[in-house]
N, C-alpha and C positions, 0 to 999 in steps of 0.2 A: 434531621438528616434522612435522606432516602435510604430505606432498608433494602439491601441488595439480596437477590436470590441466592440460595446456598451454592448454586453452580458457579457464581462469581467469586467464591472463596477458594476455588481450586488453586493449586500451585501455579506459579507463572509459566512453567514449561508446558503444563497441560492446557492452560488458557491459550498459549501461543499456538500450540498444535491445532486446537479447535479453531482458532482464528485463521490459520492457514487453510483449513478445509473450507471454511465459510468464504474467505476471500477467493479461493480457487473457484468456487461456484459462481462468484459475482460476475465473471466475464460472460458466462452464458446468460445470466439474468439481465445484465445490462444490454446485451445484444437483443434480447427479447423486448425490453422497454424501448429501445431505439427504433423499433418498427412503427411506433406510434408518435414519438415526440423527439425534438432535436436534442443534441448533445447537452447544451447549456441548460435546457429545461429539465432533463433527467437529473443532472447534478443539483440544480436549485431545489427541486422538490425533495430529493433525498436528504439534503443537508438541512433545509429549513424545517422539515417535519421533525428531524432529529433534535434540532434546537428547540422547537416548540414543546416536544415531549420532556425535555430537560429543563425548561424554563422554571418550573417550581423549585427544582433542586438548586438552580443557579441563584434564585432570589433569596434562598436561605443561607447562602454562604456569607461569612463576615466580609465587610467592605474591604479590609486589607487583603483577604484571600482573593476577592474578585479583581483587585488591582494587580496582584501578582500574577494571576491567571491570564489577564488581558495582556500583560507584558510579554508572555510567551505566545499567546494565541495570535496576536497581531502579525508578527513576522512569519510564524509557521503557517498561518492560513494562506498567505500569498503563495508559499511553496505548494501547499495542498491543492489550491485551486489550479495551479499550473499542472500538477501531476494528474489531477482528475480530468482536466480538459484534454490533455494529451492522451491519457489512457482511454477515455470514453470515445474520443474521436478515432483513436486507433482501433478499438474494438469494432467500431462501425465499418471500418475499411479493411479488416483482415479477419481471419477465423479466430474464434474464441480460444482454440488450442494454441495457435501461434502467439496470441496476445499473452496468455498465461506463461508460456515458456520464455518469451523474449523479455518480459518484465523481470524475470528471475536474474537477469544480468545485473540487477541491483546488488545481488549478493557478491558478485565479482567486483563491482565498482566501489562498494562501500569501503573495503580496506584501502584502496587507492585514495579515496577522498579523506579517510581518516589520516593517512600519511601526510597529505598536503595540508590538512587543516590542523590536526592535533600533533603532528610530528611523530606518529606511531608508524614506524616502517613495517610494511607487510612482509610476510615470508617470501623467500625467493621463488617458491612454487607458484606465486601469482602469475608469473610470465608464462609458465607452462599451461596453467589453467586458462590464461587468456587465449593461447593458441587453440586449446580444446574448445573453448567457447566460440571462437571465430569459425572453426570447422563445424561445430554444432549449428550455428546460425546459418551457415551456408547450406547444410543439409535440410534444416527445418523449413527455410523460406524458399528453397529452390532458386537460390540467388544466381546460380550458373545459368539456368534456363530462362527464368522470367525476370530476374532483377529484384531488387528490394522495393516492394510496393509502399505506398504512402502510409498505410496502416501499420506495417512493420516498422517503418522509420519513426512513427509517432510513439510506438511502444518502446523503442530504444531510447528515445528522448525522455519518456516517462521514467525509465529505469535510471537514467543519469540523474534526473531531478530527485528521484526517491533517495538515492545514495546521499546527496547533499542534504536533503530534508532530515534524514535519520540523524546525521551528525549535528545539524543545527538544533534539532529538538533535544537531543541528548545534552548538548552544552547548556542550553537555556534551562532545562529542568534541573540540572545540577547546581545552578546558581541560585535557585529559589525553591521554596516548598510550594507545590501546586497541586490542587485537587484534580484527580484524573477525570472524573465525570464533569467537573466544572470546565476543564479544558476542552473536553469534547463538546460541551454546550456552546462555548464561545467560538470554537472553530467551526461548528455547524452553522452558526449565525453568520459568521464572516464569509465562509466559503459559499454558503447558499446565497447570501446577499450579493456577492460578487458575480456568481453565475447568473442570478436573476437580472443584474444590470447588463451583463453581456447578452442575455436572451432578449431584453428589451431593445437593445441597439441593433440587433441583427436584422430583423425584418424591416421593410420599407415603412417609414412613418413611426417606427419605434413601438408598434403595438405588439402585445404578447400573443403568441399563438393560442388557440382554444385548447382547453384541457381535453385529453382523450376520454372516451366513455367506455372503452373496452375493459372488462374486468381483469383480463390477464395483465394489462398495463399496471393497474393499481395493486395487484398482488405482487408484481415485480418490485414496485416502488416500496411497498410495505416491507418486503424481505430485505431490500437494500437499506432501508432506514433502520429497522429493528436489529438486524443481524450484522450486516456488512458495515454499518456506520456506528450505531450506538454501542453494541457489544464489542466489535472488533477494535474500534478506536479507544475505547476504555481499556481494553486489554493491552493494546500497543503502548498507550501513554503510561500505563502502570509499569510495563516491562522496561520501557526506555529510561524510567527514573531509577531503575535498580540494576541495569545491565549496560554493557558496552554495545555500541552499534553493531559490531560484528557478531556478538553473541545473539542478539535479537534476530538478525538476518539469518543466522544459522538455524535457529529454532523455527523460523518461518519458511525454511527451505523446501518443504513439501508442497507449498502452494501451487507451483506450476504443474505438478503431477496431478493434483486434484482438479486443477483447471482443465487439463486435457481430458481427464476421465469424464467430467461433466459435459464437456463439449462433444465428445464422441457418443456417449450413451444418452444424453439428454437432447442435444440439438441434432444428433445424427451426423456430425461433421466427419468427413473422411480424413484420415491421417495415415499416410503411407508408412511403410516400414522405415524408410529413410527419415521421415519426419519424427517418428518415435525415437530413432537413434540420435538424431540431432538434438531433440528436446532433452533426452536423458544425459547427453554430453553437456548441455548447457547447465542443467540443474546439478549434475554431479560435480562439474568443475566449480560451480559457485559455492556449493556446500564444502567441497574439499578445501578451497582457499580460505574459508571462514574458520576451519578447525584450528585450534591453537597448536603450535609446534611443541613437541616434547622438549623440556629443558635437558641439557647435557646431564649424564648420569652422575658426574662429579660436582654439579652445581648445587648450591644450597636450595632448599625448597622455598618457593616464592610465597610471600604473605598474600592473603586474599585481597583483592582490590576493594577499595572503599566504595560502598554502595552509594547511589545517589539519593535524592529526596524520596521519602517514603510517604 
């Protein structure tokens, strides 16, 4: 089995906070890579390289574990491909800071999807949080003056798919024992293969565009592969196996703030005071609605929830 670096043995909460920082930076890195290559191509390279690096690990897994992993990877990879197509195309058409803040609506949408799917009714504060989020979106995107652009709309779509994907992955992982790195390998192959097929169909004649030669492009792809895909997906899959969807989204709630900071200080994107206020309202409302409600003082203490597959 593959020996994991000591950093990967951190507690789940620390891993998820680190993942939030890395994913926050990904919007700026993706925007850099898209200067040289189309959306589907960036996704294909990122995920296929990740699958290639994990291939030796995958081949060492027992056959029964591979079958169980593929049973989870097949349906979840379709959702991941849809998320990354929407997110990457959205980042290409809006600012990295807008993208980071708007996708945080996933935190607000996840309790609602949990309610519809698992029957877990969210707290009543969801509706107030929804109003705060709508106001935050209005301030962030300048909706009153310019309307919602295509990139912003794609990020909102990605947030909705993310919420459903979180619940789907949680349910599937709790039904079977799945290796986290093996799942990342299988998802990388399926998502990357799907993106490659889309890339081949896009240009006339179905020929693939030439690979870029700019070093900055390959540095961006390496960062997206090693940190934003290999590490982050391993941490996410590990956490989803032991946490509720709402708990995971709460721990990842700092991602949009990191994304905005990277966009402003790395890419030099301007963000007005109203944009910062709108973004903070979005992130704050999403985290607030994810916080568990306090039980009544006269209620008996609840037993801890059963953990998923480990």
